[in-house]
N, C-alpha and C positions, 0 to 999 in steps of 0.2 A: 504493500500500500504506500502511496505517495506520502512522504513525511512533510508535515507543515513546518515552515521556517518560523521560528519564534523570535520576536523582538524583546530580548531580555532587558533592554533599557527602560521599558515601561513596567517592570515587575512591581515596583512599589505603588504605582497607581492602581494596578490590578489588586494588590494586597489591600489597599484602602477599600475597594468595593467588596471584597470578601469579608473584610473586618466588619463592615456595617451589617452584613447578613448574619455573621456569627454573633455579633453583639445583640442584634435585634432578637434572635431566637433564644439566646441564653439568658438575657435579662428577663424575658417573659417567663421562661421556665422556673427561674429562681424566685421570681416574685410570686408565682402561683404556689410554689412549695411553702413559702413562709406564710402564705395566706390561708392554708388549709384549716388550721384551728379556727380562724375567724369565719371561714365559710361554713364550718360545722355549726357554729353558733347563729350566724345571721341568716343562713338559709334553712335553719331548723332541720338539719339532717344529721347523719352519723358518720363515723370513720369509714365504714365500708362503702357507703354511697359517695362520699366526697372524693374518695380515691379515683372515681371515674372521671373527675375533672382532669386528672393527670393521665389516667389509663386510656381514655378515649383518644386523647392527643397521640399517645404512643402507639396505640393500635393502628391508627390511620397512617402515622409515619412509617411504621414497620412494614405495612403492606404495600406502600407506594414507592419506597426508596429505590429499589432495583429497577422498577419499570421506568421511573423518571430518569435514572442514570443512563439506561439504554436509549431512551428517546433523545437525550442530550448527545450521545455518541452518533446518533443518526442525523439529527436536525441542527445540532449546534447548541452550545451551552448558554449563550447570551440571552436568546429569547425566553428560554425556560427560567433562567435565573432572575431576570428582571420581572417577569410575570409573577414569580413567587413572592416578590416584595409586595406587589399590589394585592394579591390574594390574602397574604398574611395580615397586611394592614387593615383590610376590610373586615377580616375575621375578628381581629382584635377589637375593633369598634363595636361589632355586634355582640361579642362576649361581654363587653362592659355594659350593654343594655339588657342583658339576660335577666328576666324576672324571677326565675326559679333555678334550682340546682340542675334540673333536667334540661332546661333550655341551655344552661351554661355548658353542660356536657355535650349537647348536640352541636352547639356553635364552635366548640373547641375543635370539632372535626374540620370545619372550614379553615380555621387557623392552621391545622396540621397539614392540610393540602398545600398551602403556601409554604409552610416550613419544609416540607419534603422537597419542594422545588429549589429552595435555597440551600438547605443543609447538604443534600446529596452532592452538590456541585462545588462546594467551597474548596474541599481538598483537591479536587480535580483541576480547578481553575488555577490554584496556587502552584500545584505540581507542574502544570504546563508553563507557567509564567517564570519559574525559577530554574536555573541550571541544576543538574544532578548534585553537584558538590555543595549546593546551598539548600537542598531540599529539607534536611533536618532542621536547619535554622528557621526556614520559612514556616514549616509546620509547627515548630516550637513557638513562634510568634503568634500563630493562630491559637495555640493553646493558652497563651497569656491573655488573648482577647476573650476567649471563653471564660477565663477566670475573672476578667474585668466585668463581664456581663453578669456572672454569677454573684460577684461581690456587690455590684451596684443594685442588683435586683432586690435582695433582702433589705438593703439600706433604704432604697427608694420606696420599696413596698411597705416597710414599717412606717415610714413617714407619711405616705399617702393614705394608708389605712388609719393611722392615728389622727391625721388632720381632716381627712375627708371620708372616704368609704372604700370598700374593696373594689367597686366599679372602676376606680381610677388606676388600678394596677394594669388594666387593659387599655384604657384611654391613653396612657403614657406612650404606647407604641405608635400612635398616629404620627407625631412629628418625626420620630426616628424612622418610621417606615417610609414616609414621603422623601426624607433626605436620602435614605438608602437607595430608593428607586432611582433618584437622579444620579447619584454617584455611580451606581452599577451601569446605568445607561451610558454614561460618559466614558467609563474606563474598562469594562470587560470587553476583551477582543471578540469581534463577531466572526470567528473562524468557522467555516462550514466544512464538514467532512467531505472528502472526495469519494467518488464511487457510489454505486447504487446499493443501499442497504435496506433490509426489510425488518419490520418489527415482528417479533415472535409472539403472536397473539395467544397461541395455544399454551406456550410456556408461561406467558404472563398470567393467564387465567389460573392455571394450576398453582403457580407460585402464590398468587393472591389468596386462593382458597386455603392452601397449606399454611401460610403464615397467619392468616386471620383465625383459622381454627386453632392453631397453636397458641396464639396470644390470648384468645378467648378462653381456652382451656386453663391457661395459667391464671387468668383473672378469676374465673369461676371457681377454680380450685382453691383459691384463697378464701372465697366467701362460703363455699359449700363443702369443701373437702376435695382432695385429689383422687379419691376412690369412688366418687359418685358416678352414676350412669351418664349424666350429661358431660362431666369432665372427661371421662374415659372415652366416650363417643367422639368428642371433639379431638382428642389426642389421636384416635384411630383415623378419623377423617384427615387430620393433618398429615399423618404418616403416609396414607394412601395417595393424597394429592402430591406430596413431595416426591414420592417414588415415581408417579406418572410424570412429574416435572423433569426429573432426571432422565427418564427414558426419552422424552421429547427433546431435551437438550442434546443428548448423545446422538440423536438421529438428524437434528436440524443442521442445515448448511450455514445458517446465520442465527445461532442460538442467542437467547437473552444473556445467558452466562456461559462463557466458554469454559467447559469443565477442565480443559487442559491447564488453565490457570492454577489449579490446585496441585499440579505436579511440582510446583515451586514450594519446597518445604518451608522456607522462611515465611512466605505469605500465609500458608495454612496454619503454622504454629502461632504466628503473631495475631491472626484473626481469633484463634481460640483463646489465647491468653488475654487479649483485649476484651473479649466477651466476659471472661471470668472476673476481670477487675471491675467491669461496669456492673455486673451483678452485685458485687460486694459494695461498691460505693453508693449505688442507687438505693439499696436498702437502708444504708446508714443515713443518707441525706433525707429519706422519707421519714425516719423515726426521730431524728434529732429535734425538729421543731416541737414535737409533742413532749419530749423529755425536758427541753428548756422551758417551755411554757407551763405544762401541767405539773411537772415534778419540782423544778427549781423555782418556778413562780416568776420568771422574767416577763416583762412587758414585751409586746410584739416588736417595738423598736429595738430593744436590747437583743431580742432573739435574732433579728436581722443582722446585727453587728457580729454576734457570736458565730452565726453560720458562715461568716466570711473567712474564718480561719483557714478552712481547707482550701477553698479556691485561691486565697491570697498566696498560700505556700505553693500551690500548684502553678500559679501564674509566674511566680519568681523563678521556679526551677525549670519550667518547660522550655524556654529559649536556650537556657544554659545547657540543658541535656541535649537539645537538638543540635547545637553547635558541636558539642563533644562527640555526638554520634557521627557527624560528618567527618570528624578527624580520626576517631578511634574505632568506629564500627558500632552498630546498634546493640548487639546482643549483650555485651558486658554492662552497658548502661541500663538496659531494660531489666536485667537480673538484679542490679543494685536497687532499682525502684521497687521491684517486687519484695525484696527483703525488707525494705523500709515499710512497705504496706503491711506486711505481716506483723512487724513490731507495733505498728500503729493500731491494728485491730485488736491485738492482745491488750494494748493499753486502754483502748476504748471499752473493752469488756470489764474494766475495773471502775467504771463510773458509778457514783453512789447518789443517794438522796441529798447528801450534804457537800457534794463536790463544789469547790470554789471556782471562780472564773479562771484563775491561774491554772488550777488543776485541769480544768476543761481544755484550755488552750494547749497545755503540754501534751495531753493525750491526742489532740487532733492534729498537731503539727506533723508527726510522722506519716499520717494518712495523706495529707496534702502534699508533702514533699515527695513521698513515694510515688504518688500518682503523677506528679509533675515530671519526675525523672523517667518514669516508665512510658508515658503516653506519646510524646512527640517522636522519640526514636522508633517506637513500635509502629506508629502511623507512617513514618518515613519508609520503613521496610515494606509495608503493604503497598504504598503508592509507588515505590520504586520498582515493584514487581510488575507493574501494569504497562503493557504496550500503549503508546500514545493514543491509538485509536480506540482503546478500551478503558481510558481513564474514568469515564463516567460510570461504567459498570463496577469497576474496582472501588471507586469512591462510594458507590452504592453498597457494595459488600461491607466496606468499613462502617458505613452508617447503619446498615442492618444489624451487624453484630453489636454495635453500640445500643441501638434501640431495643433489640431483643434482650440484651443484658440489663438494660434499665427496667423493662417490663418484667423480666424474670426476677430481678432483685426486689422490685416493689411487691410482686405477687408472692413469691416464695418466702422472702425474709420478713415481709409484712405479716404473712400468715404464720410463720414460725414465731414471731414476736407475740402475736395475739394468742397463739396456742400456749406459749410458755406463761403468759400473764394469767390465762384462765387456769392453767395447771397450778400456779402458785396461789391463786384465789380459792381454787377448789370447785369452781363452777363457771358456766358461761354467763356473762352479764348482759342484761337487756340493753344497756347503753353502749355496749361494745367494750373493747379492751381499754379505751381511754377513760372509762368510768371506774376502773379499778383503783386501788390505793396506790399512792406514789411508790411504796416499797415494792408492790407486785409489778408495777410497770418497769421499775429499774432492774429488778431481777430478770425479767424477760428480756430487757435490752442487753444486759450482761451476757446472758446465755446465747442470744442471737449473734452478737459480735464475736464471741468465742468461736462459734461455728463458722463465721465469716472468715476468720483468720485461717482456718484449715482449708477453705475454698481457695484462698490465695496461695497457700502452700502447694496445692495441686498445680496452679499456674506456674509457680516457681520451678517445680520438678519438670514440667513440660518444657519450660524455657532452658533449663540446664541440659535436658536431653537434646534440644535443638542446637545448643551451643557445641556440645560434644560432636554432633553429626556434622556441623559446619566447619569445624576447626581445620580439617585437611584442605579446604578451599580458602585461600586468602581472599579477604575483602568481600566474602559472600554476604556478610551482614550489612555491608554498606551499599553494595550494588547487586542485589540478588537477580540471578538470571537462570531461568529454565532448569531448576534443580528438581530432579525426580523425587517424589515422596517414596 
């Protein structure tokens, strides 16, 4: 395929456009997380229902990301990326006008459609705009922007909720979205792929059914149990749909996902380890606002500030780790990050009902530092494995593993926490796990994070195995090419 010549002199202008998209999405997500306890109260709902404000968003993202990525590889990234800004901004305004929790859940789907169009292409656009020897640095900078959005969200969210109402956590996206649309229109290159390509509708439908069934199974499993007929039926449907998807992809001349990509050992291992870390951190981020507000008794403004510890540490380390990975190779850096994450989760498992602010910060720092050290080198390896004409799809794979990790973390770790709270109380509470005593909630949090540490240990062992396999080939971590699994 004809290789498109890239003007690297405009790389920082392109970065500005991607930065706006990343900031728009992450500030919205973090604002919503810190608002969950407020939404429970003001919308007269409970913990299980209010999670759908987050889960509906993630369900939509998870089912659309790969399809959007493939469309971008066929028709070009700019029109889809710019349109994503417009859809997301419109969805944000509608969410702010939602009269009930059920309206809010439905309108979050519109937001998620726009977010899928933005998020799936950010890494691909940056990877295309920067030379290979600066890829880690560039993706590290995007990691810092993610952290900036995550930090800003709780702070702004706490202030907006305290001064006005929860509706304004969505209205704040309007000026950001309009500005982002203009910047993206001016700076994202309008490069169109050469050659005639076709969209794989059969594969897209099967993938949509498989992912939707899987994500719904995870969600219902949290609410009803993972051994119920509905949950097991959805898991079976997901398995069958994904098997059919793989058969279609293996036989298609122009598949949605080229299965040969997974012959690259580095790409496969890094996708799996990335998924496991997102499972871990998403469950932690979901539970911390309830711990800080319901157990320690902090006001929502203070909760927003305390939740910024993890993203602040992540944002500081992400570009540093990216630069080091460009020079030293990615695998040693990612392993260091995983080790710090394990230390952090064991530390978080010691939180108590009387933990001080300093004690909280000390426990959270290794989690943020570890994720910052791990994430940008890990993403660099994944994007470096992508042929230029498949950057959209590989960026989609990266986004899908992140979204699946988030959904799994929320569903499984949220369910585990609630189950351990009920076990410590001795019964299921009508008001949900958040109605339990502070002691019972903290014990459940301790046990959940102790289990999370062992999940990251699995990721570390997998990373070590990958490092051992890669050592005979010099520089494979830095520039992975066609390595057979």
